[in-house]
C-alpha positions as a Python dict, from the first residue, in 0.01 Angstrom:
ca = {
    (1, 'M'): (0, 0, 0),
    (2, 'G'): (-207, 119, 312),
    (3, 'I'): (-174, 501, 225),
    (4, 'F'): (-247, 444, -125),
    (5, 'R'): (-533, 255, 0),
    (6, 'R'): (-667, 507, 235),
    (7, 'L'): (-577, 808, -50),
    (8, 'G'): (-850, 602, -319),
    (9, 'E'): (-1123, 557, -53),
    (10, 'M'): (-1110, 960, 85),
    (11, 'L'): (-1144, 1027, -343),
    (12, 'Q'): (-1373, 822, -369),
    (13, 'Y'): (-1605, 937, -37),
    (14, 'V'): (-1575, 1260, -193),
    (15, 'W'): (-1633, 1195, -579),
    (16, 'D'): (-1967, 1066, -401),
    (17, 'G'): (-2023, 1427, -234),
    (18, 'A'): (-1987, 1571, -560),
    (19, 'A'): (-2208, 1291, -781),
    (20, 'R'): (-2505, 1282, -544),
    (21, 'I'): (-2448, 1732, -516),
    (22, 'F'): (-2548, 1766, -859),
    (23, 'S'): (-2743, 1459, -1038),
    (24, 'P'): (-3094, 1539, -1082),
    (25, 'N'): (-3340, 1542, -795),
    (26, 'D'): (-3449, 1238, -694),
    (27, 'D'): (-3722, 1397, -469),
    (28, 'N'): (-4134, 1293, -594),
    (29, 'P'): (-4304, 1611, -399),
    (30, 'P'): (-4689, 1621, -492),
    (31, 'E'): (-4754, 1798, -738),
    (32, 'T'): (-4958, 2096, -572),
    (33, 'D'): (-5133, 2456, -768),
    (34, 'T'): (-5017, 2802, -660),
    (35, 'Q'): (-5206, 2900, -377),
    (36, 'P'): (-5349, 3268, -395),
    (37, 'Y'): (-5229, 3485, -135),
    (38, 'E'): (-5537, 3585, 206),
    (39, 'G'): (-5306, 3772, 465),
    (40, 'D'): (-5409, 4124, 586),
    (41, 'K'): (-5404, 4407, 339),
    (42, 'Y'): (-5158, 4675, 364),
    (43, 'Q'): (-5256, 4960, 565),
    (44, 'E'): (-5035, 5277, 614),
    (45, 'Q'): (-4922, 5373, 908),
    (46, 'R'): (-4949, 5780, 960),
}
């Protein structure tokens, strides 16, 4: 009986991980707009 219980625990562990990977994202990041790039301009090297 211990083998079946341990097997069930292992399957539940794998199932929980798969459910977490494939579930919708639950993060609530702040909504930001795109920012223009203000870096250095490209200078052709000689």
